[in-house]
BAMAR-455555 format. One record per residue (C-alpha): residue number from 1; x, y, z. Coordinates in nm, 4 decimals, m for minus. Example, Ala and Ser with C-alpha at 12.3 -4.5 7.8 and 13.67 -1.06 7.14 Angstrom:
<recs>
+-----+----------+----------+----------+
| pos |        x |        y |        z |
+-----+----------+----------+----------+
|   1 |   1.2300 |  m0.4500 |   0.7800 |
|   2 |   1.3670 |  m0.1060 |   0.7140 |
+-----+----------+----------+----------+
</recs>
This chain:
<recs>
+-----+----------+----------+----------+
| pos |        x |        y |        z |
+-----+----------+----------+----------+
|   1 |   1.8895 |  m2.9707 |   1.7829 |
|   2 |   2.1137 |  m3.0574 |   1.4873 |
|   3 |   1.8168 |  m3.1959 |   1.2913 |
|   4 |   1.6204 |  m2.8774 |   1.3521 |
|   5 |   1.9158 |  m2.6653 |   1.2423 |
|   6 |   1.9632 |  m2.8753 |   0.9293 |
|   7 |   1.5963 |  m2.8417 |   0.8396 |
|   8 |   1.6111 |  m2.4685 |   0.9033 |
|   9 |   1.8890 |  m2.4425 |   0.6459 |
|  10 |   1.7551 |  m2.6904 |   0.3918 |
|  11 |   1.3961 |  m2.5663 |   0.3715 |
|  12 |   1.4829 |  m2.2207 |   0.2319 |
|  13 |   1.7308 |  m2.3827 |  m0.0091 |
|  14 |   1.4693 |  m2.6258 |  m0.1420 |
|  15 |   1.2227 |  m2.3369 |  m0.1655 |
|  16 |   1.4649 |  m2.1369 |  m0.3841 |
|  17 |   1.5446 |  m2.4379 |  m0.6034 |
|  18 |   1.1732 |  m2.4909 |  m0.6769 |
|  19 |   1.1400 |  m2.1213 |  m0.7570 |
|  20 |   1.4296 |  m2.1349 |  m1.0036 |
|  21 |   1.2917 |  m2.4456 |  m1.1766 |
|  22 |   0.9552 |  m2.2757 |  m1.2274 |
|  23 |   1.1028 |  m1.9420 |  m1.3321 |
|  24 |   1.0781 |  m1.9730 |  m1.7163 |
|  25 |   0.6958 |  m2.0028 |  m1.7296 |
|  26 |   0.6786 |  m1.7318 |  m1.4611 |
|  27 |   0.8477 |  m1.4878 |  m1.7006 |
|  28 |   0.5801 |  m1.5616 |  m1.9588 |
|  29 |   0.3141 |  m1.5109 |  m1.6914 |
|  30 |   0.4628 |  m1.1751 |  m1.5951 |
|  31 |   0.4516 |  m1.0625 |  m1.9596 |
|  32 |   0.0868 |  m1.1686 |  m1.9888 |
|  33 |   0.0128 |  m0.9790 |  m1.6674 |
|  34 |   0.1800 |  m0.6591 |  m1.7890 |
|  35 |   0.0230 |  m0.6664 |  m2.1359 |
|  36 |  m0.3288 |  m0.7180 |  m1.9982 |
|  37 |  m0.2780 |  m0.4422 |  m1.7424 |
|  38 |  m0.1443 |  m0.1895 |  m1.9916 |
|  39 |  m0.4162 |  m0.2604 |  m2.2487 |
|  40 |  m0.6892 |  m0.2195 |  m1.9877 |
|  41 |  m0.5378 |   0.1024 |  m1.8507 |
|  42 |  m0.4998 |   0.2500 |  m2.1979 |
|  43 |  m0.8569 |   0.1601 |  m2.2911 |
|  44 |  m1.0322 |   0.2688 |  m1.9694 |
|  45 |  m0.8003 |   0.5157 |  m1.7979 |
|  46 |  m0.8271 |   0.3191 |  m1.4707 |
|  47 |  m0.5135 |   0.3437 |  m1.2565 |
|  48 |  m0.2649 |   0.0609 |  m1.3089 |
|  49 |  m0.0767 |   0.1165 |  m0.9841 |
|  50 |  m0.3789 |   0.0100 |  m0.7747 |
|  51 |  m0.2749 |  m0.3501 |  m0.8375 |
|  52 |   0.0511 |  m0.3116 |  m0.6430 |
|  53 |  m0.1099 |  m0.3249 |  m0.2985 |
|  54 |  m0.3854 |  m0.5735 |  m0.3791 |
|  55 |  m0.1298 |  m0.8120 |  m0.5307 |
|  56 |   0.0815 |  m0.8254 |  m0.2145 |
|  57 |  m0.2280 |  m0.8716 |   0.0050 |
|  58 |  m0.3406 |  m1.1532 |  m0.2255 |
|  59 |   0.0000 |  m1.3198 |  m0.1933 |
|  60 |  m0.0119 |  m1.2847 |   0.1860 |
|  61 |  m0.3572 |  m1.4447 |   0.1837 |
|  62 |  m0.2340 |  m1.7329 |  m0.0309 |
|  63 |   0.0721 |  m1.7828 |   0.1884 |
|  64 |  m0.1405 |  m1.7829 |   0.5038 |
|  65 |   0.0255 |  m1.4821 |   0.6688 |
|  66 |  m0.2750 |  m1.2493 |   0.6379 |
|  67 |  m0.6205 |  m1.3945 |   0.5636 |
|  68 |  m0.8199 |  m1.1668 |   0.3320 |
|  69 |  m1.1157 |  m1.3377 |   0.1667 |
|  70 |  m1.2510 |  m1.0196 |   0.0000 |
|  71 |  m0.9112 |  m0.9574 |  m0.1592 |
|  72 |  m0.8949 |  m1.3161 |  m0.2865 |
|  73 |  m1.2412 |  m1.2922 |  m0.4400 |
|  74 |  m1.1685 |  m0.9507 |  m0.5880 |
|  75 |  m0.8493 |  m1.0660 |  m0.7587 |
|  76 |  m1.0428 |  m1.3448 |  m0.9316 |
|  77 |  m1.2728 |  m1.1023 |  m1.1174 |
|  78 |  m1.0559 |  m0.7964 |  m1.1908 |
|  79 |  m1.0721 |  m0.7255 |  m1.5665 |
|  80 |  m0.7172 |  m0.5834 |  m1.5700 |
|  81 |  m0.5679 |  m0.9072 |  m1.4335 |
|  82 |  m0.4745 |  m1.1939 |  m1.6651 |
|  83 |  m0.5775 |  m1.5165 |  m1.4845 |
|  84 |  m0.3131 |  m1.7206 |  m1.6645 |
|  85 |  m0.0555 |  m1.4477 |  m1.6170 |
|  86 |  m0.1262 |  m1.4335 |  m1.2442 |
|  87 |  m0.1110 |  m1.8120 |  m1.2090 |
|  88 |   0.2140 |  m1.8534 |  m1.4001 |
|  89 |   0.3848 |  m1.5526 |  m1.2403 |
|  90 |   0.3045 |  m1.6601 |  m0.8836 |
|  91 |   0.3487 |  m2.0367 |  m0.9231 |
|  92 |   0.7207 |  m2.0360 |  m0.8313 |
|  93 |   0.6480 |  m1.8885 |  m0.4876 |
|  94 |   0.3147 |  m2.0583 |  m0.4183 |
|  95 |   0.4203 |  m2.4068 |  m0.5333 |
|  96 |   0.7491 |  m2.3808 |  m0.3431 |
|  97 |   0.5536 |  m2.2754 |  m0.0341 |
|  98 |   0.3130 |  m2.5697 |  m0.0633 |
|  99 |   0.6051 |  m2.8128 |  m0.0925 |
| 100 |   0.8151 |  m2.6706 |   0.1900 |
| 101 |   0.5881 |  m2.4597 |   0.4107 |
| 102 |   0.8430 |  m2.1781 |   0.3838 |
| 103 |   0.7325 |  m1.8140 |   0.3582 |
| 104 |   0.9771 |  m1.5648 |   0.2011 |
| 105 |   1.0992 |  m1.2936 |   0.4356 |
| 106 |   0.9349 |  m1.0204 |   0.2283 |
| 107 |   0.5938 |  m1.1515 |   0.3393 |
| 108 |   0.6881 |  m1.1844 |   0.7087 |
| 109 |   0.7208 |  m0.8206 |   0.8179 |
| 110 |   0.7729 |  m0.7108 |   1.0935 |
| 111 |   1.1000 |  m0.8888 |   1.1590 |
| 112 |   1.4223 |  m0.7903 |   1.3383 |
| 113 |   1.6321 |  m0.5297 |   1.1638 |
| 114 |   1.5611 |  m0.2581 |   0.9090 |
| 115 |   1.3670 |  m0.3733 |   0.6011 |
| 116 |   1.5144 |  m0.2988 |   0.2572 |
| 117 |   1.3294 |  m0.0768 |   0.0121 |
| 118 |   1.2179 |  m0.3692 |  m0.2087 |
| 119 |   1.0182 |  m0.5056 |   0.0887 |
| 120 |   0.8175 |  m0.1831 |   0.1149 |
| 121 |   0.5154 |  m0.2861 |  m0.0984 |
| 122 |   0.4469 |  m0.5933 |   0.1174 |
| 123 |   0.5551 |  m0.4504 |   0.4518 |
| 124 |   0.3242 |  m0.1536 |   0.4275 |
| 125 |   0.0239 |  m0.3887 |   0.4518 |
| 126 |   0.1332 |  m0.4950 |   0.8004 |
| 127 |   0.2229 |  m0.1418 |   0.9044 |
| 128 |  m0.1172 |  m0.0011 |   0.8116 |
| 129 |  m0.2988 |  m0.2978 |   0.9676 |
| 130 |  m0.1154 |  m0.2333 |   1.2946 |
| 131 |  m0.1841 |   0.1400 |   1.2761 |
| 132 |  m0.5548 |   0.0761 |   1.2163 |
| 133 |  m0.6091 |  m0.1933 |   1.4816 |
| 134 |  m0.6465 |   0.0382 |   1.7868 |
| 135 |  m0.8651 |   0.2863 |   1.5929 |
| 136 |  m1.1446 |   0.0581 |   1.4702 |
| 137 |  m1.3923 |   0.2428 |   1.6919 |
| 138 |  m1.3143 |   0.5731 |   1.5183 |
| 139 |  m1.4412 |   0.6976 |   1.1856 |
| 140 |  m1.1946 |   0.5371 |   0.9436 |
| 141 |  m1.1241 |   0.7175 |   0.6167 |
| 142 |  m0.9226 |   0.5388 |   0.3481 |
| 143 |  m0.7751 |   0.8097 |   0.1276 |
| 144 |  m0.7040 |   0.7092 |  m0.2313 |
| 145 |  m0.8543 |   0.3729 |  m0.1428 |
| 146 |  m0.7747 |   0.1926 |  m0.4661 |
| 147 |  m0.8529 |  m0.1773 |  m0.4156 |
| 148 |  m0.8132 |  m0.1673 |  m0.0372 |
| 149 |  m1.0287 |  m0.4345 |   0.1330 |
| 150 |  m0.9894 |  m0.3482 |   0.5015 |
| 151 |  m1.3421 |  m0.2057 |   0.5196 |
| 152 |  m1.4834 |  m0.5471 |   0.4262 |
| 153 |  m1.2798 |  m0.7526 |   0.6742 |
| 154 |  m1.4202 |  m0.6256 |   1.0063 |
| 155 |  m1.7028 |  m0.4073 |   1.1376 |
| 156 |  m1.6150 |  m0.0360 |   1.1392 |
| 157 |  m1.7476 |   0.2963 |   1.0152 |
| 158 |  m1.5429 |   0.3326 |   0.6997 |
| 159 |  m1.5335 |   0.5944 |   0.4247 |
| 160 |  m1.3382 |   0.5342 |   0.1032 |
| 161 |  m1.2223 |   0.8310 |  m0.1047 |
| 162 |  m1.0930 |   0.7846 |  m0.4587 |
| 163 |  m1.1296 |   0.9322 |  m0.8056 |
| 164 |  m1.4732 |   0.8694 |  m0.9617 |
| 165 |  m1.3288 |   0.6484 |  m1.2375 |
| 166 |  m1.1232 |   0.4278 |  m1.0042 |
| 167 |  m1.4084 |   0.4030 |  m0.7555 |
| 168 |  m1.6596 |   0.2970 |  m1.0207 |
| 169 |  m1.4141 |   0.0316 |  m1.1397 |
| 170 |  m1.3741 |  m0.1030 |  m0.7868 |
| 171 |  m1.7456 |  m0.1039 |  m0.7052 |
| 172 |  m1.8236 |  m0.3045 |  m1.0169 |
| 173 |  m1.5474 |  m0.5534 |  m0.9310 |
| 174 |  m1.6793 |  m0.5857 |  m0.5748 |
| 175 |  m2.0269 |  m0.6514 |  m0.7108 |
| 176 |  m1.8984 |  m0.9229 |  m0.9421 |
| 177 |  m1.6975 |  m1.0766 |  m0.6580 |
| 178 |  m2.0035 |  m1.0837 |  m0.4308 |
| 179 |  m1.8320 |  m0.8806 |  m0.1569 |
| 180 |  m2.0675 |  m0.7158 |   0.0947 |
| 181 |  m2.0046 |  m0.3387 |   0.0915 |
| 182 |  m2.2808 |  m0.2374 |   0.3343 |
| 183 |  m2.0351 |  m0.1036 |   0.5937 |
| 184 |  m1.8460 |   0.1242 |   0.3549 |
| 185 |  m1.9417 |   0.4714 |   0.2303 |
| 186 |  m1.7909 |   0.5558 |  m0.1096 |
| 187 |  m1.6901 |   0.9193 |  m0.1608 |
| 188 |  m1.5747 |   1.0136 |  m0.5140 |
| 189 |  m1.3120 |   1.2904 |  m0.5108 |
| 190 |  m0.9799 |   1.3853 |  m0.6708 |
| 191 |  m0.7232 |   1.5225 |  m0.4225 |
| 192 |  m0.5727 |   1.7553 |  m0.6818 |
| 193 |  m0.9037 |   1.8965 |  m0.8081 |
| 194 |  m1.1830 |   1.8572 |  m0.5514 |
| 195 |  m1.2598 |   1.9609 |  m0.1960 |
| 196 |  m1.2453 |   1.6037 |  m0.0630 |
| 197 |  m1.3239 |   1.7132 |   0.2930 |
| 198 |  m1.6454 |   1.8862 |   0.1888 |
| 199 |  m1.7544 |   1.5749 |   0.0000 |
| 200 |  m1.6627 |   1.3574 |   0.2973 |
| 201 |  m1.8858 |   1.5582 |   0.5295 |
| 202 |  m2.1670 |   1.5513 |   0.2743 |
| 203 |  m2.1385 |   1.1706 |   0.2756 |
| 204 |  m2.2056 |   1.1539 |   0.6499 |
| 205 |  m1.8630 |   1.2010 |   0.8085 |
| 206 |  m1.8917 |   1.3698 |   1.1507 |
| 207 |  m1.6109 |   1.6274 |   1.2003 |
| 208 |  m1.6746 |   1.6213 |   1.5747 |
| 209 |  m1.5987 |   1.2514 |   1.6197 |
| 210 |  m1.2540 |   1.0864 |   1.6485 |
| 211 |  m1.1189 |   1.0021 |   1.3042 |
| 212 |  m0.8364 |   0.7960 |   1.1615 |
| 213 |  m0.7078 |   0.8472 |   0.8060 |
| 214 |  m0.5256 |   0.5688 |   0.6238 |
| 215 |  m0.3292 |   0.6957 |   0.3233 |
| 216 |  m0.1456 |   0.4029 |   0.1655 |
| 217 |   0.0818 |   0.4388 |  m0.1371 |
| 218 |  m0.0690 |   0.7683 |  m0.2569 |
| 219 |   0.1490 |   1.0657 |  m0.1581 |
| 220 |   0.4232 |   0.9855 |  m0.4099 |
| 221 |   0.1785 |   1.0276 |  m0.7001 |
| 222 |   0.0483 |   1.3717 |  m0.5962 |
| 223 |   0.1938 |   1.7198 |  m0.6176 |
| 224 |   0.3245 |   1.8862 |  m0.3010 |
| 225 |   0.0319 |   2.1260 |  m0.2767 |
| 226 |  m0.2202 |   1.8396 |  m0.2741 |
| 227 |  m0.0242 |   1.6473 |  m0.0086 |
| 228 |   0.0121 |   1.9479 |   0.2198 |
| 229 |  m0.3510 |   2.0528 |   0.1738 |
| 230 |  m0.4708 |   1.7021 |   0.2624 |
| 231 |  m0.2541 |   1.6825 |   0.5740 |
| 232 |  m0.3692 |   2.0277 |   0.6881 |
| 233 |  m0.7289 |   1.9191 |   0.6397 |
| 234 |  m0.6716 |   1.6163 |   0.8624 |
| 235 |  m0.4979 |   1.8339 |   1.1215 |
| 236 |  m0.7905 |   2.0766 |   1.1195 |
| 237 |  m1.0274 |   1.7900 |   1.1983 |
| 238 |  m0.8143 |   1.6831 |   1.4938 |
| 239 |  m0.7536 |   1.3516 |   1.3199 |
| 240 |  m0.4761 |   1.0938 |   1.3145 |
| 241 |  m0.3167 |   0.9828 |   0.9880 |
| 242 |  m0.0937 |   0.6956 |   0.8781 |
| 243 |   0.0837 |   0.7253 |   0.5430 |
| 244 |   0.3956 |   0.6186 |   0.3569 |
| 245 |   0.6300 |   0.8373 |   0.1562 |
| 246 |   0.9378 |   0.8302 |  m0.0643 |
| 247 |   1.2314 |   1.0570 |  m0.0042 |
| 248 |   1.2760 |   1.3428 |  m0.2473 |
| 249 |   1.6181 |   1.1976 |  m0.3347 |
| 250 |   1.4623 |   0.8588 |  m0.4181 |
| 251 |   1.2729 |   1.0220 |  m0.7038 |
| 252 |   1.6104 |   1.0481 |  m0.8779 |
| 253 |   1.7935 |   0.7584 |  m0.7075 |
| 254 |   2.0150 |   0.5543 |  m0.9387 |
| 255 |   1.9576 |   0.2275 |  m0.7518 |
| 256 |   1.8198 |  m0.0486 |  m0.9766 |
| 257 |   1.5001 |  m0.1018 |  m0.7731 |
| 258 |   1.4105 |   0.2676 |  m0.7847 |
| 259 |   1.4968 |   0.3017 |  m1.1552 |
| 260 |   1.2692 |   0.0081 |  m1.2301 |
| 261 |   0.9882 |   0.1497 |  m1.0145 |
| 262 |   1.0115 |   0.4944 |  m1.1750 |
| 263 |   1.0133 |   0.3451 |  m1.5243 |
| 264 |   0.7122 |   0.1240 |  m1.4513 |
| 265 |   0.4926 |   0.4034 |  m1.3158 |
| 266 |   0.6002 |   0.6396 |  m1.5920 |
| 267 |   0.4972 |   0.3858 |  m1.8578 |
| 268 |   0.1450 |   0.3652 |  m1.7127 |
| 269 |   0.1234 |   0.7439 |  m1.6922 |
| 270 |   0.1421 |   0.7718 |  m1.3119 |
| 271 |   0.4923 |   0.9058 |  m1.2360 |
| 272 |   0.6297 |   0.9692 |  m0.8876 |
| 273 |   0.6054 |   1.3412 |  m0.8159 |
| 274 |   0.6311 |   1.3956 |  m0.4396 |
| 275 |   0.8919 |   1.3148 |  m0.1775 |
| 276 |   1.0037 |   1.4372 |   0.1651 |
| 277 |   1.3604 |   1.5435 |   0.2344 |
| 278 |   1.5238 |   1.2615 |   0.4336 |
| 279 |   1.8694 |   1.4097 |   0.4775 |
| 280 |   1.9820 |   1.2373 |   0.8018 |
| 281 |   1.8185 |   1.2204 |   1.0437 |
| 282 |   1.5040 |   1.1375 |   0.8436 |
| 283 |   1.2782 |   1.1321 |   1.1489 |
| 284 |   1.3655 |   1.4938 |   1.2315 |
| 285 |   1.3019 |   1.6044 |   0.8727 |
| 286 |   0.9682 |   1.4247 |   0.8609 |
| 287 |   0.8662 |   1.5753 |   1.1965 |
| 288 |   0.9438 |   1.9252 |   1.0690 |
| 289 |   0.7429 |   1.8686 |   0.7512 |
| 290 |   0.4454 |   1.7391 |   0.9503 |
| 291 |   0.4688 |   2.0293 |   1.1952 |
| 292 |   0.4369 |   2.2716 |   0.9021 |
| 293 |   0.1073 |   2.0978 |   0.8224 |
| 294 |  m0.0256 |   2.1151 |   1.1801 |
| 295 |   0.0603 |   1.7555 |   1.2737 |
| 296 |   0.2810 |   1.5942 |   1.5371 |
| 297 |   0.4896 |   1.2876 |   1.4523 |
| 298 |   0.3937 |   0.9791 |   1.6550 |
| 299 |   0.5816 |   0.7005 |   1.4772 |
| 300 |   0.8392 |   0.6855 |   1.1979 |
| 301 |   0.9681 |   0.3597 |   1.0435 |
| 302 |   1.2388 |   0.3903 |   0.7794 |
| 303 |   1.3283 |   0.1606 |   0.4909 |
| 304 |   1.6948 |   0.1053 |   0.4318 |
| 305 |   1.9748 |   0.1749 |   0.6779 |
| 306 |   2.0490 |   0.5378 |   0.7586 |
| 307 |   2.3992 |   0.6729 |   0.8129 |
| 308 |   2.5658 |   1.0124 |   0.8176 |
| 309 |   2.6191 |   0.9824 |   0.4424 |
| 310 |   2.3191 |   0.7746 |   0.3432 |
| 311 |   1.9574 |   0.8885 |   0.3527 |
| 312 |   1.6678 |   0.6444 |   0.3744 |
| 313 |   1.4679 |   0.6114 |   0.0499 |
| 314 |   1.1231 |   0.5664 |   0.2084 |
| 315 |   0.9371 |   0.5507 |   0.5375 |
| 316 |   0.6045 |   0.4964 |   0.7140 |
| 317 |   0.4529 |   0.7632 |   0.9374 |
| 318 |   0.1796 |   0.7975 |   1.1967 |
| 319 |   0.0939 |   1.1556 |   1.2969 |
| 320 |  m0.1798 |   1.3285 |   1.4935 |
| 321 |  m0.3216 |   1.6779 |   1.4975 |
| 322 |  m0.1144 |   1.9308 |   1.6907 |
| 323 |  m0.4271 |   2.1279 |   1.7814 |
| 324 |  m0.5061 |   1.9122 |   2.0837 |
| 325 |  m0.8348 |   1.8004 |   1.9303 |
| 326 |  m0.7130 |   1.4520 |   1.8294 |
| 327 |  m0.8387 |   1.1683 |   2.0402 |
+-----+----------+----------+----------+
</recs>
């Protein structure tokens, strides 16, 4: 018992020591990563924020907490990723893991307690996987798909909607990575400019069949009109949707993590523009917002502890159509 307790204490300590030792070259790697990303975005106009989700899924794959071969192969060929930058920046965590077997808490969601806001980018992968799992028999629509790879991991009828430029970038990367895309239908559309639902139906989507919409890390980059219009469209189809959101207060939050996030997305020209009021209780506020869009709240998971004086900065949501058509 004592030996097990000692090991349980020592392993994380050794893990952190290895990370600290390898930190200096990791800083150089991070700079290489950022420079390559910014240069590619400036030259091509391809979204830079699409790397946020694929990076965490790649790390989960490497750490053994979420196998994702297509993601691993995709990361190896992305033209906006510096191979040396990626290797140097991730070495502290990956080498420490190989030496100790320890996995940082950020990559182990869900866990007891309320996750902090800086765990949101990694935790959302698990949340959306869990939301999708019981709906694999439905028509699955990935809204603002970015570099999502769920449609290549398991058999399902999957539609991916994204801007034409981002979608062309992804399809070329998938081709270079040798990833089979036969089960996915690509639908080019811009939520703020196009009738995405009309294009979805034209691509073979059946409005009469059960449908599940996965909307990961997108709402915060759109204007309110686009978010509400999209949610009303899903409600009109009788669909179910899972999405994440920031609070409206978080868009101006003075906390270091949020200041850094806002600065980063502003530099790449993709600022945060949408949030939901999370004045306590956040669940009630989110339910009211969804009701105004014709949806009923099914699940709400907050990030950060809520109190009478403290609002949560972000949350995950699952909602279904209030029309009675959702199945």
